[in-house]
KOLVEXPA-823317 format. One line per field, with one value per residue (C-alpha): residue number from 1; x, y, z. Coordinates in Angstrom, 1 decimal. Example, Ala and Ser with C-alpha at 12.3 -4.5 7.8 and 13.67 -1.06 7.14 Angstrom:
BEGIN
i = 1/2
X = 12.3/13.7
Y = -4.5/-1.1
Z = 7.8/7.1
END
This chain:
BEGIN
i = 1/2/3/4/5/6/7/8/9/10/11/12/13/14/15/16/17/18/19/20/21/22/23/24/25/26/27/28/29/30/31/32/33/34/35/36/37/38/39/40/41/42/43/44/45/46/47/48/49/50/51/52/53/54/55/56/57/58/59/60/61/62/63/64/65/66/67/68/69/70/71/72/73/74/75/76/77/78/79/80/81/82/83/84/85/86/87/88/89/90/91/92/93/94/95/96/97/98/99/100/101/102/103/104/105/106/107/108/109/110/111/112/113/114/115/116/117/118/119/120/121/122/123/124/125/126/127/128/129/130/131/132/133/134/135/136/137/138/139/140/141/142/143/144/145/146/147/148/149/150/151/152/153/154/155/156/157/158/159/160/161/162/163/164/165/166/167/168/169/170/171/172/173/174/175/176/177/178/179/180/181/182/183/184/185/186/187/188/189/190/191/192/193/194/195/196/197/198/199/200/201/202/203/204/205/206/207/208/209/210/211/212/213/214/215/216/217/218/219/220/221/222/223/224/225/226/227/228/229/230/231/232/233/234/235/236/237/238/239/240/241/242/243/244/245/246/247/248/249/250/251/252/253/254/255/256/257/258/259/260/261/262/263/264/265/266/267/268/269/270/271/272/273/274/275/276/277/278/279/280/281/282/283/284/285/286/287/288/289/290/291/292/293/294/295/296/297/298/299/300/301/302/303/304/305/306/307/308/309/310/311/312/313/314/315/316/317/318/319/320/321/322/323/324/325/326/327/328/329/330/331/332/333/334/335/336/337/338/339/340/341/342/343/344/345/346/347/348/349/350/351/352/353/354/355/356/357/358/359/360/361/362/363/364/365/366/367/368/369/370/371/372/373/374/375/376/377/378/379/380/381/382/383/384/385/386/387/388/389/390/391/392/393/394/395/396/397/398/399/400/401/402/403/404/405/406/407/408/409/410/411/412/413/414/415/416/417/418/419/420/421/422/423/424/425/426/427/428/429/430/431/432/433/434/435/436/437/438/439/440/441/442/443/444/445/446/447/448/449/450/451/452/453/454/455/456/457/458/459/460/461/462/463/464/465/466/467/468/469/470/471/472/473/474/475/476/477/478/479/480/481/482/483/484/485/486/487/488/489/490/491/492/493/494/495/496/497/498/499/500/501/502/503/504/505/506/507/508/509/510/511/512/513/514/515/516/517/518/519/520/521/522/523/524/525/526/527/528/529/530/531/532/533/534/535/536/537/538/539/540/541/542/543/544/545/546/547/548/549/550/551/552/553/554/555/556/557/558/559/560/561/562/563/564/565/566/567/568/569/570/571/572/573/574/575/576/577/578/579/580/581/582/583/584/585/586/587/588/589/590/591/592/593/594/595/596/597/598/599/600/601/602/603/604/605/606/607/608/609/610/611/612/613/614/615/616/617/618/619/620/621/622/623/624/625/626/627/628/629/630/631/632/633/634/635/636/637/638/639/640/641/642/643/644/645/646/647/648/649/650/651/652/653/654/655/656/657/658/659/660/661/662/663/664/665/666/667/668/669/670/671/672/673/674/675/676/677/678/679/680/681/682/683/684/685/686/687/688/689/690/691/692/693/694/695/696/697/698/699
X = 80.6/83.0/86.3/87.9/87.1/88.1/90.8/92.3/95.6/96.6/95.7/96.1/96.0/94.9/96.1/99.1/101.2/104.8/103.5/102.9/99.4/97.9/95.2/97.0/100.2/98.5/96.7/100.0/101.8/99.0/99.1/102.9/102.9/100.0/102.0/99.8/101.2/100.0/101.1/100.7/100.5/100.7/99.1/100.3/101.4/103.8/105.8/108.2/108.4/106.4/107.6/110.0/107.3/107.5/104.7/102.8/100.8/98.0/97.3/98.0/101.6/101.7/100.7/99.3/95.7/94.8/91.9/91.1/91.3/91.4/90.6/91.9/92.1/90.3/86.5/86.6/89.2/87.3/85.5/88.7/90.3/87.4/87.5/91.2/90.6/87.9/90.1/92.9/90.8/89.6/86.7/86.1/86.7/86.8/86.2/87.6/87.2/84.4/82.4/79.5/75.8/76.6/77.6/75.2/73.2/76.3/78.1/75.1/75.1/78.9/78.2/75.4/77.8/80.5/77.9/76.5/80.1/80.8/77.4/77.5/80.9/80.0/82.4/81.7/81.8/82.3/81.7/82.3/83.2/84.5/87.5/88.3/88.4/90.4/90.7/93.0/92.6/94.3/96.7/95.1/94.6/93.3/92.2/93.6/93.0/95.9/96.8/96.0/94.0/94.8/93.1/89.9/86.3/84.4/83.7/82.3/80.4/79.9/78.2/80.6/84.3/85.0/83.1/85.1/88.4/86.9/86.0/89.6/91.0/88.6/89.4/93.1/92.6/90.6/93.1/90.2/90.7/88.8/88.2/86.9/86.1/84.1/83.4/80.3/80.3/77.5/76.5/76.3/76.1/77.1/75.2/74.6/72.5/75.4/77.9/75.6/75.2/78.9/79.9/77.1/79.1/82.6/84.3/86.6/83.7/82.1/80.1/78.9/78.7/77.1/76.7/73.9/72.3/69.8/68.8/68.6/65.9/63.8/62.7/66.2/67.7/65.3/66.0/69.7/69.8/67.6/69.9/72.9/71.4/70.6/74.4/75.9/75.1/74.4/74.7/73.5/73.9/71.3/71.7/69.2/65.9/64.8/62.4/60.6/59.0/57.7/54.2/50.9/49.0/45.3/45.3/46.7/48.9/50.3/51.0/52.8/54.9/58.0/61.1/62.9/60.0/60.1/63.8/63.2/60.5/62.7/65.5/63.1/61.7/65.2/66.9/69.3/70.5/70.1/72.7/71.5/75.0/78.4/79.7/77.0/77.7/81.2/80.1/77.8/80.3/83.0/80.7/79.6/83.1/84.6/82.0/79.5/75.8/73.9/71.3/69.0/68.6/69.6/72.6/75.2/76.9/80.3/81.6/84.1/81.8/78.2/77.2/78.3/76.7/73.4/73.9/74.4/71.4/69.1/70.4/69.8/66.2/65.5/66.7/64.1/66.6/66.8/69.2/69.0/70.4/72.9/71.6/71.8/74.8/76.8/76.0/76.9/80.2/81.1/80.2/82.6/85.5/84.8/85.1/82.1/81.4/81.1/77.7/76.9/73.5/73.3/75.2/78.1/80.1/83.7/84.5/86.8/90.0/89.3/92.4/92.3/91.6/88.3/87.1/88.0/86.0/83.0/83.4/83.7/80.6/78.6/79.8/79.0/75.4/72.8/70.5/73.0/73.3/75.7/78.2/79.2/82.4/82.8/86.1/86.6/90.1/90.8/94.1/94.5/93.0/95.3/93.5/96.0/96.4/92.6/92.0/94.4/92.8/89.3/90.2/91.9/88.9/86.4/85.6/83.9/80.6/78.8/79.4/81.6/81.6/83.7/83.3/86.6/85.4/87.8/90.7/94.5/94.4/92.4/93.9/96.5/93.6/91.6/94.6/94.9/91.2/91.5/94.5/92.5/89.4/87.3/85.0/85.3/83.1/83.6/80.3/78.0/75.1/77.1/78.0/74.3/73.2/75.7/74.5/70.8/71.7/73.3/70.1/67.9/70.0/70.1/66.3/66.1/68.1/65.8/62.6/60.0/59.7/57.7/54.3/51.9/48.3/46.0/42.4/39.4/38.1/35.9/38.5/36.1/33.9/36.9/38.0/34.7/34.7/38.2/37.6/34.5/36.4/39.4/37.3/35.8/39.0/37.7/40.7/39.0/36.8/33.8/33.0/30.2/32.4/35.5/33.5/32.2/35.9/36.6/33.4/34.8/37.9/35.7/36.0/33.0/31.4/28.2/25.1/24.7/23.4/23.8/20.9/20.4/17.5/16.2/13.3/15.7/17.8/14.9/13.9/17.4/17.5/14.2/15.3/18.7/17.3/18.1/20.5/22.4/25.5/25.3/28.4/28.6/29.3/31.7/35.0/36.2/35.7/38.4/38.4/34.7/34.5/36.7/34.1/30.9/30.3/29.7/26.8/26.5/23.8/20.8/17.9/14.8/13.5/13.5/17.2/18.0/16.2/17.9/21.3/20.8/19.6/22.5/25.1/23.7/23.9/27.3/29.4/28.9/29.7/33.0/34.0/32.2/33.7/32.8/30.7/27.9/26.7/24.3/24.9/25.9/23.9/24.9/24.3/26.1/28.8/29.4/32.0/35.6/39.2/39.6/42.7/43.8/45.0/46.3/48.6/50.6/52.5/56.2/57.8/60.7/59.6/55.9/53.0/53.7/51.2/50.5/49.1/48.4/45.9/43.4/42.8/45.7/48.0/48.1/47.1/49.5/52.0/52.4/52.7/52.4/54.5/55.0/55.8/56.2/53.6/53.1/53.1/52.9/50.8/54.0/55.1/51.6/51.8/55.3/53.8/51.5/54.2/56.5/54.2/54.5/50.8/50.8/50.2/46.8/45.9/47.0/44.9/46.0/44.6/42.2/41.0/40.7/43.0/41.5/41.5/45.0/44.5/41.6/44.0/46.6/44.0/42.9/46.5/47.0/43.8/44.9/48.3/46.6/44.2/47.0/49.2/46.4/45.6/48.6/46.1/45.5/48.1/46.6/44.0/42.9/40.5/39.9/38.6/38.8/36.8/38.2/36.8/37.8/38.5/35.5/33.7/33.2/35.7/34.3/35.7/33.7/35.2/37.4/38.9/40.9/42.9/43.7/46.6/46.3/45.8/48.7/51.1
Y = 96.7/93.9/95.5/95.0/91.3/90.8/93.5/94.1/96.0/93.9/90.5/89.4/85.6/84.8/81.4/81.5/78.4/77.2/73.6/72.5/70.9/73.2/75.6/78.6/77.6/76.8/80.2/82.1/79.9/80.3/84.1/84.0/81.5/83.2/86.4/88.6/92.1/93.6/93.1/89.6/89.7/86.4/86.6/84.1/84.9/81.9/82.7/85.4/84.5/82.3/81.5/84.4/86.9/88.7/87.3/89.3/88.4/90.7/93.6/96.2/94.9/95.2/98.8/99.3/98.9/95.8/95.5/91.8/89.4/85.6/83.7/80.1/79.7/77.2/77.7/79.1/81.8/83.0/85.8/87.2/87.1/88.8/91.6/91.9/92.2/94.8/96.9/96.5/98.2/95.2/96.0/92.3/89.1/85.5/82.9/79.6/77.8/75.3/74.2/76.7/76.2/73.1/71.4/72.5/75.3/76.6/76.9/78.6/81.2/81.9/82.3/84.8/86.7/87.2/88.2/90.8/92.1/92.5/93.9/96.5/97.8/97.6/94.8/92.2/88.6/85.4/82.0/80.6/77.0/77.8/77.3/80.9/83.4/83.4/86.2/85.5/89.1/90.3/87.4/86.6/83.1/83.6/80.0/76.6/75.2/73.1/75.5/78.8/78.5/80.0/83.4/83.4/84.6/82.0/83.0/80.5/80.8/77.6/76.6/73.6/74.2/70.6/71.0/74.2/72.2/69.7/72.6/73.9/70.4/70.0/73.4/72.6/69.4/71.2/74.1/76.3/79.8/81.0/84.5/84.7/81.7/82.3/79.7/80.9/78.3/78.9/82.2/84.0/87.4/87.4/85.0/84.1/87.3/89.5/87.7/87.6/91.3/91.9/89.5/90.9/94.2/92.6/93.2/90.2/87.8/86.6/83.6/83.1/79.5/78.6/75.5/76.0/73.9/76.5/80.1/82.6/84.8/83.8/87.3/88.8/85.9/86.4/90.1/89.7/86.8/88.6/91.6/89.3/87.3/90.5/91.0/87.5/83.8/82.5/78.7/77.0/73.4/73.1/70.2/69.1/70.6/72.5/71.2/74.6/73.4/70.1/70.5/68.8/69.8/69.4/70.5/68.8/71.8/71.6/67.9/68.2/71.1/70.7/72.7/71.5/72.6/76.0/76.4/75.4/77.9/80.6/79.8/80.0/83.3/84.9/83.5/81.2/78.2/75.1/72.3/68.9/67.5/68.6/67.8/69.7/72.7/72.9/71.8/74.9/77.3/76.2/76.9/80.3/81.4/80.4/80.9/83.6/83.1/81.5/83.6/80.7/76.9/75.6/73.3/71.9/68.7/67.8/64.3/61.8/58.8/58.1/56.7/59.7/62.0/60.2/60.4/64.1/64.6/62.6/64.7/68.0/67.1/65.6/68.9/70.8/72.3/71.8/69.8/72.2/71.1/73.4/76.0/75.2/77.4/76.2/72.5/72.8/74.6/72.0/69.0/70.3/70.1/66.9/63.3/61.9/59.5/62.4/63.7/67.3/67.0/67.4/65.8/66.6/63.4/64.2/60.4/58.4/59.3/63.1/65.3/68.7/70.4/68.6/69.7/73.3/73.1/71.9/74.5/77.3/76.1/76.0/79.4/80.9/79.5/82.0/79.0/77.7/79.2/76.8/74.1/70.8/69.2/65.5/63.5/59.8/58.4/56.3/55.1/58.1/60.7/63.6/64.9/67.6/69.1/68.9/70.7/73.5/73.8/73.9/76.4/78.6/78.4/79.4/83.1/83.8/84.7/81.4/79.0/76.1/73.2/70.0/66.4/64.6/61.1/58.6/58.5/58.6/58.9/62.1/63.7/65.8/67.2/68.0/69.8/71.9/72.7/73.9/76.0/77.6/78.3/75.9/73.8/70.1/67.3/63.6/62.8/64.6/64.6/66.7/69.2/69.4/69.9/72.8/74.3/74.0/76.0/78.7/78.8/79.1/82.0/83.8/83.5/84.9/87.9/88.5/88.2/91.0/93.4/92.0/93.6/92.4/92.8/94.2/93.2/95.1/92.9/93.1/93.0/94.1/91.0/88.8/90.7/90.1/86.4/85.8/88.0/86.0/82.7/83.8/85.3/81.9/80.0/78.3/77.8/75.7/77.8/75.8/75.4/78.0/80.7/79.7/80.2/83.5/84.5/83.4/85.2/88.4/88.0/87.5/83.8/82.1/79.8/77.7/79.1/77.3/77.5/75.9/73.7/72.5/70.2/67.8/70.2/73.1/70.9/70.2/73.9/75.0/72.3/73.5/77.1/76.3/73.9/70.2/68.5/69.5/68.4/67.9/68.1/67.7/71.0/70.4/72.1/68.7/66.9/68.0/65.3/65.0/62.6/60.0/59.8/59.7/63.4/64.2/63.2/64.4/64.7/64.6/65.1/65.0/65.9/62.2/61.9/65.0/63.5/60.1/61.7/64.0/61.1/58.9/61.6/62.4/58.8/57.9/60.9/60.7/57.0/57.6/60.8/60.7/64.0/66.0/69.1/68.9/72.3/70.8/70.3/72.6/72.3/73.8/73.6/70.9/72.4/71.8/69.6/70.7/70.0/69.5/71.2/72.0/75.4/76.1/77.8/76.9/79.5/78.5/79.7/81.2/82.1/83.0/82.0/79.4/79.0/75.5/74.3/70.8/68.7/66.9/63.2/60.9/63.7/65.1/62.1/59.6/61.4/64.4/66.5/69.9/73.1/75.8/79.5/82.1/84.9/87.6/86.3/87.9/86.6/85.4/83.5/82.0/80.8/79.4/77.4/75.7/75.1/73.5/70.5/67.2/67.3/70.7/69.1/67.9/71.6/72.7/69.9/66.6/64.5/67.1/68.2/72.0/73.8/74.9/78.5/79.0/82.6/81.8/79.5/82.2/84.8/82.5/82.0/85.7/86.2/83.6/85.4/88.7/87.1/85.4/88.4/90.6/88.2/86.6/84.9/82.3/79.6/76.9/76.8/74.5/75.1/71.5/71.0/74.2/73.5/75.1/74.8/76.0/79.7/81.8/79.4/80.1/78.6/77.6/77.0/73.8/73.1/75.0/74.8/77.4/77.1/80.1/80.8/80.9/84.6/84.5/83.3
Z = 113.8/115.0/114.0/117.4/117.2/113.6/113.0/116.4/116.7/119.7/121.2/124.9/125.5/129.1/130.1/127.7/128.3/127.7/127.2/123.6/123.3/125.8/124.4/125.7/124.0/120.7/120.5/121.0/118.6/116.0/116.3/115.7/112.9/111.2/110.8/113.0/112.7/116.0/119.6/121.1/124.8/126.7/130.2/132.8/136.4/136.4/133.3/132.2/128.5/126.1/122.6/122.7/123.8/127.2/129.5/132.1/135.2/134.2/131.8/134.5/134.5/130.7/131.0/127.5/126.3/124.3/121.8/121.9/124.8/124.3/127.4/127.8/131.6/133.8/134.2/137.7/136.6/133.6/135.3/136.7/133.3/131.7/134.3/133.7/129.9/130.3/132.7/130.2/127.5/125.5/123.2/122.3/124.2/123.0/125.8/124.6/128.0/128.3/131.4/131.3/130.5/128.4/131.7/134.5/136.1/138.0/134.7/133.2/136.0/135.5/131.8/132.5/134.8/132.2/129.6/132.0/132.6/128.9/127.9/130.7/129.4/125.7/125.1/122.4/123.7/121.7/123.3/125.8/124.8/121.4/119.1/118.6/115.7/112.5/110.0/107.0/105.8/109.0/109.3/112.7/114.0/117.5/117.8/118.8/115.3/113.8/111.0/109.3/106.1/102.7/102.2/100.2/100.0/102.0/105.6/108.1/111.3/113.3/116.5/116.7/117.1/116.1/112.9/112.2/112.4/109.9/107.6/107.9/107.0/104.1/102.7/102.8/100.9/98.2/98.1/99.0/100.4/103.5/104.9/108.4/110.6/113.8/116.4/118.2/121.0/123.6/122.1/125.5/123.7/120.0/117.8/114.2/113.7/114.7/112.5/109.5/109.8/110.0/107.2/104.9/104.6/104.7/101.4/101.7/102.2/99.0/100.4/104.0/105.3/108.6/110.7/113.1/115.7/117.0/116.3/119.1/117.7/114.7/113.7/114.0/112.0/109.1/109.0/109.1/106.7/104.2/104.3/103.8/101.0/99.1/98.9/98.8/99.1/102.5/102.9/106.1/107.3/110.0/112.4/115.0/116.0/119.1/121.6/121.4/118.2/119.6/121.1/121.2/118.1/117.5/113.9/110.8/110.3/113.8/113.6/110.2/111.3/113.5/114.4/111.3/109.0/110.7/109.9/106.3/106.0/107.5/105.1/102.1/103.4/103.8/100.7/102.7/100.7/102.9/102.6/103.7/104.3/105.3/101.8/100.0/102.2/100.8/97.3/97.1/98.7/96.2/93.2/94.5/95.4/92.1/89.4/88.2/88.7/85.8/84.0/83.6/84.1/80.6/81.1/78.6/79.5/78.0/78.6/77.2/78.2/77.5/80.9/83.0/80.5/81.0/84.8/84.5/82.2/84.6/87.5/85.7/84.8/88.2/89.7/87.6/85.1/81.4/79.2/76.3/72.9/71.3/69.0/65.3/64.6/67.5/66.8/63.2/64.0/66.6/64.3/61.7/64.2/66.2/64.9/63.0/65.9/68.4/69.5/69.3/70.9/74.7/76.3/74.0/73.8/72.8/72.9/75.1/73.2/73.6/73.9/75.7/72.3/71.9/75.3/74.5/71.3/73.2/76.0/73.4/71.5/74.8/75.8/72.4/72.4/73.8/74.6/77.2/80.7/82.5/81.6/83.3/82.1/82.9/82.5/83.1/83.1/80.1/78.7/76.4/78.8/80.0/83.1/84.1/80.6/80.0/83.3/82.4/78.9/80.2/82.9/80.3/78.0/80.7/80.1/83.4/81.7/82.4/85.3/84.4/86.9/86.4/87.5/87.1/88.1/89.6/92.1/91.6/87.8/87.8/90.9/88.9/87.0/90.1/91.6/88.4/88.5/92.2/91.3/88.5/90.6/88.7/91.1/90.7/92.0/92.4/90.7/88.2/90.7/93.1/90.4/89.4/93.0/93.3/90.0/91.2/94.3/92.1/89.9/93.0/94.4/91.1/91.0/94.6/93.6/90.6/92.7/92.5/95.5/98.4/98.4/101.1/100.1/102.9/102.4/103.7/106.6/109.7/112.5/115.2/114.7/115.1/118.2/119.8/119.1/120.4/123.4/124.4/124.1/126.0/128.8/129.6/128.9/125.8/123.5/120.9/118.6/117.4/113.7/113.7/115.3/113.3/110.1/111.5/111.8/108.2/107.0/108.6/106.5/103.4/102.9/101.3/103.9/103.4/105.0/108.4/111.9/115.3/116.6/120.2/119.8/117.1/116.4/115.9/113.6/111.4/111.3/110.4/107.6/106.2/106.3/104.6/102.1/101.5/101.3/104.4/106.3/110.1/112.4/116.1/117.9/120.8/121.9/123.1/119.8/117.4/114.7/114.3/111.4/113.2/116.0/113.8/114.3/110.7/108.5/104.9/102.2/104.6/102.3/104.5/107.9/108.9/107.8/110.0/113.0/112.6/112.3/115.3/117.5/116.5/117.1/120.5/121.5/120.0/120.8/124.6/124.5/122.6/124.5/127.8/129.0/125.8/126.2/123.6/122.4/119.7/116.0/113.3/110.0/106.7/103.0/101.1/99.0/95.3/93.8/93.4/94.4/98.1/99.6/103.1/104.2/107.7/110.1/113.1/115.2/115.7/119.0/117.2/113.7/114.3/112.1/109.4/106.7/105.3/101.9/100.6/98.7/100.8/101.2/100.9/99.8/103.3/105.3/103.8/101.5/103.7/100.5/102.1/102.1/104.6/104.4/107.1/107.3/106.1/102.6/99.1/96.2/94.4/97.6/97.9/94.3/94.9/97.8/95.4/92.8/95.4/96.1/94.2/93.5/91.8/88.4/89.7/90.4/86.9/85.3/83.8/81.0/79.7/83.1/83.6/86.0/89.3/90.3/91.5/92.2/94.6/96.6/96.6/97.8/100.6/101.8/101.9/103.9/106.4/106.5/107.4/109.9/111.9/111.7/113.0/115.8/117.5/119.9/117.1/117.4/115.1/112.4/109.6/106.7/105.7/103.2/101.2/98.0/95.0/91.5/88.0/87.3/87.9/90.2/93.9/96.4/99.8/103.2/104.0/107.5/109.9/113.3/115.2/118.4/120.6/122.9/126.7/127.7/130.2/127.6
END
């Protein structure tokens, strides 16, 4: 797809310079020093030769077609250079020059012009305002980076050119090989979706790493990312959030969701591994590039010091993995070889005077044990420690069947060992916690690959009833759907809602209460009163006609005082619901990624702790259950201290029904079911309160 960009037979450099330090000089120099085997064509009307290469005023003077054009001329001259490249046969163009939409509207218009020129002729455009493109597999360094990296299986796409130079420097310090490095710049045409698609099928690339500040198209990104993650790990360090996701939100769901939450949900949906820091991005990439995936989450820890072993064990358990003891046979065999003071539990402590042979014995025992899926080897520098020899021995003992990650802790004393580990393709980390975090990422990705097929359940529902309700509201410009109509929508999608009715007068309220049966709940009905309970618009457990009259009169007096502009439509009365666990279900529609479903426990868990989770619709049953498991309060749902578990399948069913509703009706931009009362297995779950917000018709 992008062969002319990544594997060109010839490269023309517009703005090539004879002055070291100029971008045009460095690009030509990098192409030469990197060993590019194709034609390098400097283009500069004021020079005859640059770095021993003949220079041409334009490509017409060169007289032969070129495949890739690299533009490093002043901003005002970029359009002319792009036209020259297109007329000279270029199939791909990299515009390094800055000064476009990142500066002002005039620059934005120039950027749009060069994009239109390239797109009209079927030419692939990278940039502008970028570092360039590197492909070690093709010995091509078409960038102004300081050096050519060692070849390897990690390919990087970055929205920041400066960060790409930092990645190059870090990779060099870790002796880490890189494949393709693409600086996207302003993404006038090609963006992360295009490069994910290309790298997904690239045989040289084993791991894709991305630094992103924004995503051009949410739907396209999810599709491309999921196709890529089905083949190889994709690790993304996402910085910043977009203003597109910041909006006034009337619902709990809307107020808890933001752009960063949307990106997180998109990454979960597509199998992307999210790195929270620059260091973790490379920690993860190193592990994936160098080691096989684990078959489970049972970890053996090998150490020559007790404290670091405990640190590692804590980190493993805190990450949700298991510190599994060695099986009986492996433990017995190892105990017969190690000193009596050594520990053959887990962590396996080979003692402070351990030589390389002891480490090898422990590594062999862990690899032989069917109850161990991954191994972390820790070394601290003590007087008798031989880091370099130990590193070589551990690397030689590693069979490539289970991942082996090392943490050689310290500085100068362990550096020879760290160099040996890098040379042997064994990932090494400065602390056990970083090694554990990388292993957790590997376990998560292995789980993703082993996931069941996505099967979206379609429920039998009454869509026409919902269409009528939404049409009526939008026709009169009423975007807030009142509780009665919101519950009618839920009823159409087969939610259990308490019997209820709207009442306009106190006499009607009493009649409704008599018909429903006491006790009843009374709620103010007004499109302008969203958070009813905060304003005294909710009264519960009304057990008599007098109680209904008093509550009605009080509401009709207080609500106009507190919200003078509120349109009062009456009160909504309904049966009091039974006891159960109160949870909140909801949806907010993100501008880029579409409907995001939300789940959390009610009360302080959502109000104070913000213990909620999001997932992008449509959603499968397994994904809905995973939403429940990913909250800190999940243990309360399962039941603690003798309490029975709530009906988890009922919650999963409700989330899937919301998913279908908001997928069927894009006019719904926010909704809450709060509370959703769920009891034990076999009991009836009830949508006790609901609010729905619609989208302006013209939008």
